[in-house]
N, C-alpha and C positions, 0 to 999 in steps of 0.2 A: 642537238645543236650545242656546240660547246660555247661557253663565256668568253667573249672577246674584250679581254682586259684592256687592250691597246685603245679599242674604241671608246670603252667606258672612262679611260683616263684622259680623253681630249677635253680641252677647256670648253669647247662648245657644247659639251653634253654634261655639263656640271650645273645643277640647280643653284649651288651656292654662289657661283660667280655672277650671275645677273642680279642675284639679291644682294650680294656685297657691293657691286658697282652701282646699282640703283639707290642703295641706302647712303652711300658716300656722295652720289650725285644730288639726292633730295637734301641731305643734311647740309651740304654746301650751298644749297640755295638760300638757306638761312643766314649764312655767314655775313652778308653785307648789312642785313637789317639787325642782327645781333651785335655786330662789331659797333654799330652807331650807339648801342647801349652798353658797350663793354662787357657783353656777355658771351660765353661759350655756349654751344648747343646743349650740352649736358646741364649746365646751370640753368638754361631756359626751361628744359623739361622738369627740372625740380621745381622751378617757379610754377610752372602749369599745374603741378600736383597740389602745391600749397596754396595757389589761388583758388583752386577748387574746394579744398579742405585744409584749413590752417589748424595747426596744433596736433599733428600726427606723429607717431613714432618713426624712428629711422628705419625699423623693420617694415612699417607700412610702405614707406617711400621707396625701399628697396623692392618690395613685391610690386608695386605699380609700375616702377620703371624697368623691372627686370634686371636689376643691378645688385651686385653683392655689397655687403658693407664695407669691404676693403676698398672698393672703388668709390662708394659714396661718401664715406667719412672724410677723407681729405677734401673732397668737393664741398661738403657743408661747412667744414672749418674754413676753407677760403671764403665762402659766402657770408660766413659770420664775420669775418675779418674786414670784408667789404660793407658790412653793415646791412645786409639784406635780410638776415635771419638771426634768431637766437635759440639757444638750446636750454631746455629746463628738464630736470628730473621729474618724472611723474610723482604726484603726491601718494598715488595709489600703489605704485611699484617703483622703488627707487632704481632698479636696474634699467627700467625703460626711460629712454631720452626722447622727449617731445621737441618738435621743431616748430617754431612759431615765426611768422614774417613780422619784420619791423616795419615801422611806418614807410621807410625807404623801400622795402622790398614790396610792399603793397602799392606804393606810388609806381612802381616799375610796370604794374599791369596796365596802367593807362598809357604809358609810354610804348609799351609793346602791342597794344590792341589791334594794329592793323597788319601786325606780321602774318597770321594765318592768311588773310586775304591776299596780301603781297606774295607770299610763297605759292598760294594756290594758282595765282595767275601766271607763275612761272612753270608750272606743271601742265604740260601740254597734252592732257587726257581729257576725253569727254567725260562729264560727270559721272554717267553711268559706269563707265570703265574705271574711273577712279574709286567708286564705291565697290565695284566687283573686285578690284585689287585689294582694298581695304579689307573686305570680307575673306578673301583667300588668305591674305597674310596672318590674319587673326586665327583662321582655321589651322594654319601651319603652326603657329605658336602654341596654340591649345593642344594640338597633337603632339607637339614635341615635349610639352609639359607633361602630358600624360604618359609619355614613355619613360620618363625619369623616375 
């Protein structure tokens, strides 16, 4: 049987499209809650990383968020301008830049504490389906990471 490229090229047969559309949809659910805090989604996920572990390198943040430094650096600069974080060179390695939350950055955690629950209520999936999706997405990311 010959490969049917026309069938393969249909939008409905692309795994990438529902992933792309779902990511945009879910990220969009955060918008009204983040807008109230004057944050973008990407700023929010940077804060999530720093609220979990403050004083980490730019490289560590890049790895956790699966972003390159060219994307992250301007974002960190903007967040520093907004007063949410500060950068310091590591005492152990002058090349390494450590990112620390300011008091204002730490205070945002209290203001944002209900966002996961609020967005969770917008996602109309049974908890076991959401857990299954979460597991599958991380399997996909892991497999993609291994192939590079």
